[in-house]
DRENGU-419481 format. One record per atom (N, C-alpha, C): residue number from 1; atom name; x, y, z. Coordinates in steps of 0.05 Angstrom, whole numbers, padded with zeros to 5 digits. Layout:
N
NUM / CA / X / Y / Z
...
//
This chain:
71
1 / N / 00016 / -00024 / 00000
1 / CA / 00000 / 00000 / 00000
1 / C / 00017 / 00025 / 00000
2 / N / 00039 / 00025 / 00016
2 / CA / 00056 / 00048 / 00017
2 / C / 00070 / 00054 / -00010
3 / N / 00080 / 00033 / -00022
3 / CA / 00094 / 00036 / -00048
3 / C / 00075 / 00046 / -00070
4 / N / 00050 / 00036 / -00069
4 / CA / 00030 / 00045 / -00088
4 / C / 00025 / 00075 / -00085
5 / N / 00023 / 00084 / -00060
5 / CA / 00018 / 00112 / -00055
5 / C / 00043 / 00129 / -00064
6 / N / 00066 / 00119 / -00057
6 / CA / 00091 / 00134 / -00064
6 / C / 00094 / 00136 / -00095
7 / N / 00088 / 00114 / -00109
7 / CA / 00091 / 00115 / -00138
7 / C / 00070 / 00133 / -00151
8 / N / 00046 / 00132 / -00140
8 / CA / 00025 / 00150 / -00151
8 / C / 00033 / 00179 / -00147
9 / N / 00044 / 00186 / -00124
9 / CA / 00053 / 00213 / -00119
9 / C / 00076 / 00220 / -00138
10 / N / 00094 / 00202 / -00143
10 / CA / 00117 / 00207 / -00161
10 / C / 00108 / 00211 / -00190
11 / N / 00089 / 00196 / -00199
11 / CA / 00078 / 00199 / -00226
11 / C / 00065 / 00227 / -00229
12 / N / 00049 / 00234 / -00209
12 / CA / 00035 / 00260 / -00211
12 / C / 00055 / 00283 / -00210
13 / N / 00075 / 00281 / -00193
13 / CA / 00096 / 00302 / -00191
13 / C / 00112 / 00304 / -00217
14 / N / 00118 / 00281 / -00229
14 / CA / 00133 / 00281 / -00254
14 / C / 00117 / 00294 / -00276
15 / N / 00091 / 00288 / -00278
15 / CA / 00074 / 00300 / -00298
15 / C / 00071 / 00330 / -00293
16 / N / 00069 / 00338 / -00268
16 / CA / 00067 / 00367 / -00262
16 / C / 00092 / 00381 / -00269
17 / N / 00115 / 00369 / -00264
17 / CA / 00141 / 00382 / -00271
17 / C / 00144 / 00385 / -00301
18 / N / 00136 / 00365 / -00316
18 / CA / 00138 / 00367 / -00345
18 / C / 00119 / 00388 / -00356
19 / N / 00095 / 00389 / -00346
19 / CA / 00076 / 00409 / -00355
19 / C / 00084 / 00437 / -00346
20 / N / 00097 / 00440 / -00324
20 / CA / 00107 / 00466 / -00316
20 / C / 00129 / 00475 / -00335
21 / N / 00145 / 00457 / -00345
21 / CA / 00165 / 00464 / -00365
21 / C / 00153 / 00474 / -00390
22 / N / 00131 / 00460 / -00399
22 / CA / 00117 / 00469 / -00423
22 / C / 00105 / 00496 / -00419
23 / N / 00093 / 00501 / -00396
23 / CA / 00082 / 00527 / -00390
23 / C / 00103 / 00549 / -00389
24 / N / 00126 / 00543 / -00377
24 / CA / 00148 / 00562 / -00376
24 / C / 00158 / 00569 / -00404
25 / N / 00158 / 00549 / -00422
25 / CA / 00166 / 00554 / -00449
25 / C / 00147 / 00573 / -00463
26 / N / 00121 / 00570 / -00458
26 / CA / 00101 / 00588 / -00469
26 / C / 00105 / 00617 / -00460
27 / N / 00115 / 00620 / -00436
27 / CA / 00120 / 00647 / -00425
27 / C / 00148 / 00658 / -00434
28 / N / 00163 / 00641 / -00446
28 / CA / 00190 / 00649 / -00456
28 / C / 00212 / 00646 / -00435
29 / N / 00206 / 00634 / -00412
29 / CA / 00225 / 00631 / -00391
29 / C / 00245 / 00608 / -00395
30 / N / 00236 / 00587 / -00409
30 / CA / 00252 / 00564 / -00413
30 / C / 00249 / 00555 / -00442
31 / N / 00269 / 00543 / -00454
31 / CA / 00267 / 00533 / -00481
31 / C / 00266 / 00502 / -00480
32 / N / 00243 / 00491 / -00485
32 / CA / 00239 / 00462 / -00485
32 / C / 00243 / 00452 / -00514
33 / N / 00268 / 00452 / -00522
33 / CA / 00274 / 00446 / -00550
33 / C / 00271 / 00416 / -00557
34 / N / 00273 / 00399 / -00537
34 / CA / 00271 / 00371 / -00544
34 / C / 00253 / 00356 / -00524
35 / N / 00245 / 00333 / -00533
35 / CA / 00230 / 00315 / -00515
35 / C / 00247 / 00306 / -00492
36 / N / 00272 / 00304 / -00497
36 / CA / 00291 / 00296 / -00475
36 / C / 00290 / 00316 / -00452
37 / N / 00288 / 00342 / -00458
37 / CA / 00287 / 00362 / -00437
37 / C / 00262 / 00358 / -00420
38 / N / 00239 / 00353 / -00433
38 / CA / 00214 / 00349 / -00418
38 / C / 00216 / 00323 / -00402
39 / N / 00228 / 00302 / -00412
39 / CA / 00231 / 00278 / -00397
39 / C / 00249 / 00281 / -00373
40 / N / 00270 / 00297 / -00376
40 / CA / 00288 / 00303 / -00354
40 / C / 00274 / 00318 / -00332
41 / N / 00259 / 00338 / -00340
41 / CA / 00243 / 00353 / -00320
41 / C / 00223 / 00335 / -00305
42 / N / 00209 / 00319 / -00320
42 / CA / 00190 / 00301 / -00308
42 / C / 00203 / 00280 / -00290
43 / N / 00225 / 00269 / -00300
43 / CA / 00239 / 00249 / -00284
43 / C / 00251 / 00261 / -00258
44 / N / 00260 / 00286 / -00260
44 / CA / 00270 / 00300 / -00236
44 / C / 00248 / 00304 / -00216
45 / N / 00225 / 00312 / -00225
45 / CA / 00202 / 00316 / -00207
45 / C / 00194 / 00291 / -00194
46 / N / 00193 / 00269 / -00209
46 / CA / 00186 / 00243 / -00198
46 / C / 00206 / 00233 / -00178
47 / N / 00232 / 00237 / -00184
47 / CA / 00253 / 00229 / -00165
47 / C / 00251 / 00244 / -00139
48 / N / 00248 / 00270 / -00141
48 / CA / 00245 / 00286 / -00116
48 / C / 00221 / 00277 / -00100
49 / N / 00199 / 00272 / -00113
49 / CA / 00175 / 00262 / -00099
49 / C / 00180 / 00236 / -00085
50 / N / 00193 / 00217 / -00099
50 / CA / 00199 / 00191 / -00087
50 / C / 00218 / 00194 / -00063
51 / N / 00237 / 00212 / -00065
51 / CA / 00256 / 00216 / -00043
51 / C / 00241 / 00228 / -00019
52 / N / 00222 / 00246 / -00024
52 / CA / 00206 / 00257 / -00002
52 / C / 00189 / 00236 / 00011
53 / N / 00178 / 00218 / -00005
53 / CA / 00162 / 00196 / 00006
53 / C / 00180 / 00178 / 00023
54 / N / 00204 / 00173 / 00014
54 / CA / 00222 / 00156 / 00030
54 / C / 00230 / 00171 / 00056
55 / N / 00233 / 00197 / 00055
55 / CA / 00239 / 00212 / 00079
55 / C / 00215 / 00212 / 00099
56 / N / 00191 / 00209 / 00088
56 / CA / 00167 / 00209 / 00105
56 / C / 00162 / 00181 / 00117
57 / N / 00175 / 00161 / 00107
57 / CA / 00171 / 00134 / 00117
57 / C / 00177 / 00133 / 00147
58 / N / 00158 / 00121 / 00161
58 / CA / 00161 / 00118 / 00190
58 / C / 00149 / 00142 / 00205
59 / N / 00139 / 00162 / 00191
59 / CA / 00125 / 00184 / 00204
59 / C / 00096 / 00183 / 00195
60 / N / 00079 / 00193 / 00211
60 / CA / 00050 / 00193 / 00203
60 / C / 00039 / 00166 / 00200
61 / N / 00021 / 00162 / 00181
61 / CA / 00007 / 00137 / 00175
61 / C / 00026 / 00118 / 00161
62 / N / 00029 / 00094 / 00171
62 / CA / 00048 / 00074 / 00160
62 / C / 00039 / 00065 / 00132
63 / N / 00014 / 00068 / 00125
63 / CA / 00003 / 00059 / 00099
63 / C / 00005 / 00081 / 00078
64 / N / 00014 / 00105 / 00085
64 / CA / 00015 / 00127 / 00067
64 / C / 00043 / 00138 / 00065
65 / N / 00050 / 00149 / 00042
65 / CA / 00076 / 00161 / 00037
65 / C / 00076 / 00190 / 00046
66 / N / 00057 / 00198 / 00061
66 / CA / 00054 / 00226 / 00071
66 / C / 00067 / 00230 / 00098
67 / N / 00075 / 00254 / 00104
67 / CA / 00086 / 00261 / 00130
67 / C / 00063 / 00263 / 00150
68 / N / 00039 / 00268 / 00141
68 / CA / 00016 / 00273 / 00158
68 / C / 00004 / 00247 / 00169
69 / N / -00008 / 00249 / 00192
69 / CA / -00023 / 00226 / 00204
69 / C / -00049 / 00223 / 00189
70 / N / -00060 / 00199 / 00190
70 / CA / -00086 / 00194 / 00178
70 / C / -00108 / 00209 / 00194
71 / N / -00128 / 00218 / 00181
71 / CA / -00149 / 00233 / 00196
71 / C / -00164 / 00216 / 00216
//
């Protein structure tokens, strides 16, 4: 259950990071010239999310990758 939660969080964070890069390109802040750049941004977001989930292990609810306790 914990791994499922952590992986779901990582996928969502990776997608959000990739979409943020696309949005930044539209504003002219970043140049997303290749698919590789978007994949690197998404992978970085997913990795950071997974590391945060690992840091939260043992705190809060044992079935969740969150720092917070279950309600």
